[in-house]
PLY file of the C-alpha trace (Angstrom):
ply
format ascii 1.0
element vertex 453
property float x
property float y
property float z
element edge 452
property int vertex1
property int vertex2
end_header
217.43 91.98 255.59
219.48 95.16 255.80
217.70 98.48 255.29
218.90 100.03 252.03
220.56 103.40 252.71
219.62 106.44 250.67
221.77 107.15 247.63
223.49 110.04 249.40
224.12 107.90 252.49
225.50 105.15 250.29
227.88 107.55 248.54
229.15 108.81 251.88
229.68 105.24 253.14
231.47 104.11 249.98
233.77 107.15 249.84
234.64 107.24 253.55
237.44 104.66 253.16
239.13 107.00 250.66
238.81 110.08 252.85
236.36 111.67 250.41
232.85 113.03 250.60
230.38 114.39 248.05
230.86 118.02 247.02
227.94 120.32 246.21
227.80 119.33 242.53
227.92 115.66 243.50
224.95 116.14 245.82
222.97 117.72 242.97
223.91 114.82 240.71
222.93 112.27 243.37
219.53 113.97 243.79
218.85 113.67 240.05
220.02 110.06 239.96
217.76 109.29 242.91
214.84 110.88 241.02
215.65 108.66 238.05
215.66 105.63 240.32
212.19 106.54 241.59
210.89 106.95 238.05
210.43 110.71 238.30
213.02 111.18 235.54
213.19 108.77 232.61
215.86 110.58 230.58
218.74 112.26 232.43
221.67 114.03 230.75
224.68 114.94 232.91
227.08 117.45 231.36
230.18 118.21 233.44
233.84 118.96 232.71
236.72 116.49 232.93
237.88 115.81 236.46
234.49 116.46 238.11
234.10 112.78 239.19
230.79 112.46 237.33
231.64 108.92 236.20
232.52 107.82 239.74
229.07 108.81 240.93
226.95 107.89 237.88
228.75 104.78 236.59
230.25 103.24 239.75
228.43 104.32 242.92
224.97 104.56 241.42
224.87 101.12 239.68
225.89 99.37 242.92
223.07 101.15 244.80
220.57 100.70 241.95
220.57 96.92 242.39
219.83 97.36 246.09
216.79 99.50 245.22
215.78 97.43 242.15
216.89 93.87 242.98
215.53 92.03 239.91
216.35 94.63 237.28
218.70 94.56 234.28
221.26 97.24 233.42
223.23 97.97 230.25
226.29 100.20 230.79
228.10 101.56 227.75
231.02 103.81 226.93
233.05 104.76 223.87
235.09 101.57 224.14
234.56 98.19 225.74
237.69 98.64 227.85
236.33 101.79 229.54
232.90 100.19 230.06
234.59 97.14 231.64
236.66 99.46 233.84
233.48 100.94 235.31
232.02 97.44 235.69
235.10 96.23 237.55
235.02 99.17 239.97
231.33 98.56 240.63
232.00 94.87 241.34
234.70 95.77 243.84
232.34 98.13 245.67
229.63 95.49 245.87
232.09 92.91 247.22
233.34 95.35 249.84
229.87 96.50 250.97
227.59 93.50 250.46
226.27 93.81 254.00
225.31 97.46 253.54
223.72 96.89 250.13
221.87 93.74 251.13
223.05 91.58 248.26
226.21 90.03 246.86
227.52 88.86 243.51
226.85 85.39 242.19
230.14 83.48 242.60
230.14 81.79 239.19
230.57 84.99 237.13
233.81 86.87 237.54
233.93 88.93 234.34
234.15 92.69 234.81
231.67 93.40 232.03
228.97 90.85 232.86
227.70 89.65 236.22
224.58 88.77 238.21
223.59 89.55 241.76
222.29 87.16 244.41
218.85 88.81 244.18
218.39 88.48 240.43
220.00 91.65 239.07
221.86 91.54 235.75
224.67 93.89 234.69
226.18 94.06 231.20
228.84 96.52 230.02
230.00 97.03 226.45
231.42 99.56 224.03
229.07 101.67 221.95
229.55 99.42 218.93
229.48 96.23 220.96
226.69 93.66 220.76
223.56 94.31 222.84
221.00 92.57 220.63
218.90 90.10 222.60
219.34 91.96 225.89
216.74 94.03 227.72
217.30 96.79 230.25
215.44 98.67 232.94
218.33 101.15 233.01
220.87 102.13 230.37
223.88 104.27 231.29
225.91 105.90 228.51
229.14 107.31 229.92
231.70 109.16 227.77
230.32 108.30 224.30
233.07 110.38 222.63
236.73 109.46 223.05
238.55 112.32 221.25
238.20 115.57 219.34
239.12 113.72 216.15
236.08 111.50 216.63
233.89 114.43 217.65
234.86 116.36 214.51
234.10 113.38 212.27
230.58 113.57 210.75
230.77 109.82 210.12
231.61 109.03 213.76
228.84 111.32 215.01
226.33 109.65 212.72
227.48 106.20 213.91
226.90 107.25 217.53
223.44 108.59 216.73
222.38 105.51 214.81
223.71 103.23 217.57
221.71 105.15 220.17
218.54 105.25 218.07
218.57 101.79 216.50
220.57 99.65 218.94
220.16 101.02 222.46
216.67 102.53 222.69
214.91 99.37 221.43
216.62 97.41 224.24
214.71 99.30 226.95
211.85 97.74 228.83
208.65 99.77 229.31
209.44 102.71 231.63
213.13 102.02 231.13
215.48 104.86 232.02
218.47 106.27 230.13
221.25 108.24 231.82
223.75 109.97 229.54
226.93 111.17 231.27
229.36 113.11 229.12
231.59 116.05 228.46
230.46 118.05 225.44
232.81 118.02 222.46
230.86 119.27 219.47
227.53 120.94 218.70
226.41 117.75 216.95
227.77 115.19 219.42
225.35 112.65 220.86
224.19 115.00 223.60
223.70 117.86 221.15
221.75 115.76 218.68
219.50 114.38 221.43
218.78 117.90 222.65
217.89 118.94 219.09
215.46 116.09 218.54
214.07 114.90 221.91
212.28 117.15 224.39
211.79 114.81 227.35
215.29 115.03 228.85
216.25 116.49 232.21
219.65 118.16 231.81
222.21 118.81 234.54
224.73 121.17 232.95
227.49 122.38 235.25
230.33 124.37 233.63
233.77 124.48 235.21
233.40 128.23 235.72
229.94 129.36 236.79
227.73 131.40 234.50
224.60 133.41 235.22
221.75 131.53 236.95
224.02 128.71 238.05
222.13 125.60 239.30
224.39 125.46 242.37
223.97 129.14 243.21
227.58 129.97 242.38
228.62 133.45 241.38
229.77 133.87 237.75
233.39 132.76 237.48
233.33 130.50 240.54
234.94 127.09 240.14
232.80 123.95 240.10
234.92 122.05 242.64
237.23 124.61 244.28
238.57 122.05 246.77
239.90 120.12 243.78
240.76 122.91 241.32
240.30 126.63 241.81
239.23 129.19 239.23
242.79 130.39 238.58
243.94 126.88 237.68
240.96 126.45 235.36
241.73 129.75 233.64
245.30 128.58 233.06
243.88 125.57 231.23
241.96 127.92 228.96
245.25 129.44 227.83
246.63 125.99 227.02
243.66 124.36 225.25
242.23 127.44 223.48
238.77 128.98 223.55
237.00 126.44 221.34
238.16 123.44 223.36
237.62 125.22 226.66
234.07 126.22 225.76
233.21 122.63 224.84
235.05 120.51 227.40
235.00 122.82 230.39
231.93 125.00 229.92
229.75 122.36 228.21
228.96 124.86 225.48
230.56 123.75 222.19
230.87 126.56 219.67
231.74 126.70 215.99
235.40 127.06 215.16
236.13 130.57 213.90
238.47 131.57 211.14
238.88 130.47 207.54
237.21 131.94 204.47
233.60 131.62 205.66
232.41 133.54 208.73
229.82 130.95 209.64
228.68 132.81 212.77
227.01 135.23 210.35
224.80 132.54 208.81
221.39 132.45 210.54
219.05 129.47 210.43
215.41 129.97 209.46
212.46 127.79 210.40
210.57 128.42 207.15
211.52 129.06 203.54
210.93 132.48 202.03
207.67 132.89 200.13
209.05 135.45 197.67
211.76 133.32 196.02
212.48 134.61 192.52
215.07 132.04 191.40
216.31 128.63 192.52
219.06 126.24 191.46
220.17 122.74 192.47
223.93 122.60 191.92
225.80 119.30 191.96
229.38 118.40 192.80
229.95 114.86 191.56
232.44 112.56 193.28
234.71 110.53 191.03
235.72 107.75 193.44
233.51 104.84 194.48
233.34 104.00 198.22
235.20 100.91 199.35
236.98 99.40 202.36
239.77 101.60 203.66
238.80 104.53 201.44
237.69 108.01 202.41
236.33 109.23 199.06
234.73 112.57 198.31
230.99 113.05 198.55
228.50 113.71 195.79
226.59 116.82 196.86
223.46 118.43 195.49
222.78 121.85 197.06
219.61 123.86 196.47
219.99 127.63 196.66
217.22 130.22 196.34
217.25 133.99 195.95
214.45 136.31 197.03
213.40 139.67 195.60
215.73 141.54 197.96
218.78 139.54 196.90
218.98 137.39 200.03
220.25 133.85 199.53
218.79 130.79 201.22
220.20 127.26 201.19
217.08 125.10 201.48
218.49 121.58 201.11
221.72 119.60 200.80
221.75 116.06 199.44
225.01 114.28 200.28
225.98 110.70 199.53
228.76 108.30 198.73
227.43 105.83 196.22
227.82 103.99 192.95
227.10 105.79 189.65
223.64 104.23 189.65
222.90 105.42 193.19
224.13 108.93 192.38
221.97 109.05 189.27
218.92 107.92 191.26
219.41 110.70 193.82
219.86 113.34 191.10
216.63 112.25 189.40
214.71 112.04 192.68
215.91 115.52 193.72
214.85 116.95 190.37
211.36 115.51 190.73
211.12 116.80 194.29
212.34 120.29 193.35
210.12 120.66 190.30
210.75 121.85 186.76
211.14 125.50 187.80
214.42 124.77 189.64
217.46 124.96 187.39
219.90 122.02 187.60
223.59 122.89 187.36
226.09 120.12 186.60
229.90 120.29 186.50
231.50 119.15 183.25
234.90 117.55 183.64
237.33 118.14 180.78
237.70 115.46 178.17
235.41 113.11 176.35
234.33 111.22 179.48
233.12 114.41 181.17
231.14 115.48 178.11
229.61 112.01 177.81
228.56 112.00 181.48
226.85 115.38 181.17
225.13 114.36 177.94
223.81 111.19 179.55
222.52 112.94 182.68
220.91 115.68 180.57
218.99 113.04 178.61
217.89 111.38 181.83
216.71 114.79 183.08
214.48 115.43 180.07
211.73 117.86 181.02
213.96 119.77 183.46
216.17 122.80 182.83
219.81 121.68 182.90
223.02 123.63 182.51
226.58 122.29 182.54
229.83 124.23 182.80
233.44 123.32 183.56
235.05 124.37 186.82
237.55 127.19 186.32
239.98 128.73 188.77
241.01 127.47 192.18
238.50 126.35 194.78
239.25 129.45 196.88
238.70 131.71 193.88
235.36 130.06 193.15
234.28 130.22 196.79
235.30 133.82 197.48
232.21 135.54 195.97
229.75 133.52 198.05
232.01 133.85 201.10
231.67 137.61 200.65
227.89 137.17 200.74
228.26 135.33 204.03
230.37 138.15 205.40
227.72 140.66 204.31
224.99 138.66 206.07
223.16 137.72 202.88
223.21 133.91 203.23
220.76 131.92 205.35
219.97 128.26 205.94
216.65 126.49 206.20
216.72 124.34 209.33
217.53 120.69 208.61
219.67 117.75 209.75
222.25 118.73 207.12
222.94 122.12 208.75
225.80 121.17 211.08
227.82 119.05 208.60
227.40 121.87 206.09
228.56 124.54 208.54
231.44 122.36 209.70
232.77 122.11 206.18
232.41 125.84 205.54
234.13 126.60 208.83
237.13 124.40 208.03
237.51 125.50 204.41
240.08 125.65 202.84
242.01 123.56 205.41
239.43 120.81 206.02
239.50 117.27 204.67
236.46 117.74 202.46
235.18 120.62 200.35
232.39 119.06 198.26
229.62 121.12 199.87
231.67 124.29 199.40
232.12 123.45 195.72
228.37 122.87 195.31
227.61 126.17 197.08
230.07 128.04 194.87
228.53 126.55 191.74
225.01 127.30 192.91
225.84 130.93 193.63
227.60 131.56 190.33
224.79 129.80 188.44
222.14 131.84 190.21
224.11 135.01 189.65
226.38 134.80 186.57
229.53 136.96 186.68
228.12 139.50 184.23
224.81 139.95 186.07
224.04 143.08 188.10
225.18 142.70 191.68
223.91 145.86 193.34
221.04 144.17 195.18
223.30 141.42 196.51
225.62 143.89 198.24
228.83 142.08 197.26
231.68 143.80 199.11
234.99 144.49 197.42
237.13 141.37 197.81
240.40 143.27 197.90
239.68 145.27 201.00
0 1
1 2
2 3
3 4
4 5
5 6
6 7
7 8
8 9
9 10
10 11
11 12
12 13
13 14
14 15
15 16
16 17
17 18
18 19
19 20
20 21
21 22
22 23
23 24
24 25
25 26
26 27
27 28
28 29
29 30
30 31
31 32
32 33
33 34
34 35
35 36
36 37
37 38
38 39
39 40
40 41
41 42
42 43
43 44
44 45
45 46
46 47
47 48
48 49
49 50
50 51
51 52
52 53
53 54
54 55
55 56
56 57
57 58
58 59
59 60
60 61
61 62
62 63
63 64
64 65
65 66
66 67
67 68
68 69
69 70
70 71
71 72
72 73
73 74
74 75
75 76
76 77
77 78
78 79
79 80
80 81
81 82
82 83
83 84
84 85
85 86
86 87
87 88
88 89
89 90
90 91
91 92
92 93
93 94
94 95
95 96
96 97
97 98
98 99
99 100
100 101
101 102
102 103
103 104
104 105
105 106
106 107
107 108
108 109
109 110
110 111
111 112
112 113
113 114
114 115
115 116
116 117
117 118
118 119
119 120
120 121
121 122
122 123
123 124
124 125
125 126
126 127
127 128
128 129
129 130
130 131
131 132
132 133
133 134
134 135
135 136
136 137
137 138
138 139
139 140
140 141
141 142
142 143
143 144
144 145
145 146
146 147
147 148
148 149
149 150
150 151
151 152
152 153
153 154
154 155
155 156
156 157
157 158
158 159
159 160
160 161
161 162
162 163
163 164
164 165
165 166
166 167
167 168
168 169
169 170
170 171
171 172
172 173
173 174
174 175
175 176
176 177
177 178
178 179
179 180
180 181
181 182
182 183
183 184
184 185
185 186
186 187
187 188
188 189
189 190
190 191
191 192
192 193
193 194
194 195
195 196
196 197
197 198
198 199
199 200
200 201
201 202
202 203
203 204
204 205
205 206
206 207
207 208
208 209
209 210
210 211
211 212
212 213
213 214
214 215
215 216
216 217
217 218
218 219
219 220
220 221
221 222
222 223
223 224
224 225
225 226
226 227
227 228
228 229
229 230
230 231
231 232
232 233
233 234
234 235
235 236
236 237
237 238
238 239
239 240
240 241
241 242
242 243
243 244
244 245
245 246
246 247
247 248
248 249
249 250
250 251
251 252
252 253
253 254
254 255
255 256
256 257
257 258
258 259
259 260
260 261
261 262
262 263
263 264
264 265
265 266
266 267
267 268
268 269
269 270
270 271
271 272
272 273
273 274
274 275
275 276
276 277
277 278
278 279
279 280
280 281
281 282
282 283
283 284
284 285
285 286
286 287
287 288
288 289
289 290
290 291
291 292
292 293
293 294
294 295
295 296
296 297
297 298
298 299
299 300
300 301
301 302
302 303
303 304
304 305
305 306
306 307
307 308
308 309
309 310
310 311
311 312
312 313
313 314
314 315
315 316
316 317
317 318
318 319
319 320
320 321
321 322
322 323
323 324
324 325
325 326
326 327
327 328
328 329
329 330
330 331
331 332
332 333
333 334
334 335
335 336
336 337
337 338
338 339
339 340
340 341
341 342
342 343
343 344
344 345
345 346
346 347
347 348
348 349
349 350
350 351
351 352
352 353
353 354
354 355
355 356
356 357
357 358
358 359
359 360
360 361
361 362
362 363
363 364
364 365
365 366
366 367
367 368
368 369
369 370
370 371
371 372
372 373
373 374
374 375
375 376
376 377
377 378
378 379
379 380
380 381
381 382
382 383
383 384
384 385
385 386
386 387
387 388
388 389
389 390
390 391
391 392
392 393
393 394
394 395
395 396
396 397
397 398
398 399
399 400
400 401
401 402
402 403
403 404
404 405
405 406
406 407
407 408
408 409
409 410
410 411
411 412
412 413
413 414
414 415
415 416
416 417
417 418
418 419
419 420
420 421
421 422
422 423
423 424
424 425
425 426
426 427
427 428
428 429
429 430
430 431
431 432
432 433
433 434
434 435
435 436
436 437
437 438
438 439
439 440
440 441
441 442
442 443
443 444
444 445
445 446
446 447
447 448
448 449
449 450
450 451
451 452
């Protein structure tokens, strides 16, 4: 039986026919993949810019070598779509067929599909899109490559939540004991799959290599040096920055997604706190109630309940955001549950739509909230007019957030307002602020700057 080459030797053999060889960043990646193969790393995240050949090494070269090192293992390979996952599977098949003697195994002849095949030594490979079926399968190794297909998907809270739930509920339970996960991606958004994993799981080894080196570069580059100068030098990368803009460049090329600037709310001035203030002097839960009911093909507004507190110094703290799309009964249940959780000392502020139906809705909810303090007022003025006072508080540095899973969707909406698709959380924040501080109340301690400056 042939002696299995090292992963680096295998990469050099496989690439020789194309006149290529591993660059420095590829050698670092291969070392981490080799450590994962040996079980020294169980969770590996690879963050590199487009065009760095990370998928060639992690999703094509490595799987072919993995089955030489782990003959009777099972692998699940996934990407944002089934077509891309099958593309990687097809390239891996071709490598195995061309180098069966080197690898010490071959493919079983009765399976020719690109996305599903077995090896002559008992290995099993299955590739699918992130929403494809994997129930009933088990894996010693799962590779997630390019889980995000576009900025539109990355900017969608719904798409990001789908990716997270798929990872948590579909993929992770498929792993065998000591099973490994390798995530290979370009960063798109603070709350993309890589970002959410980093926020919630601490056992990941991360290889982050920006297109232009920063301080303490893992490869020993000087700040500003290109990742793969033989392929693209620093000047060419800088020209891309001019084309794509700073936000896109920071995410895709530097692997450091940042909030989008501009708009009414300066969200970079909103800090996040780990603990709520102990000297809160007033609190309100303000609701923005959606009128449409969710259904197929619809993108209705959200019902939002935002809790805002004020301390003795006039600082504002958003401590919770409840956000749902549901039937009237489901909305009512969440309003009642939030009231019980908040306690009777927290004022409840409801919007009252004009007309008899709006008055009837408020009257009904007020009866259901017996024992709690409830106020209801109509919305007046434009959304921008209502949001401007609390936006001024943000600008003055007087608004903070309590850390929670709702933080990023909330900040996303504030950042995009008034040009974003949704503004329900902004409306709830505006209502909460004006309820907590009525227009005729003293404002000296809240440091509201002049809006006409």
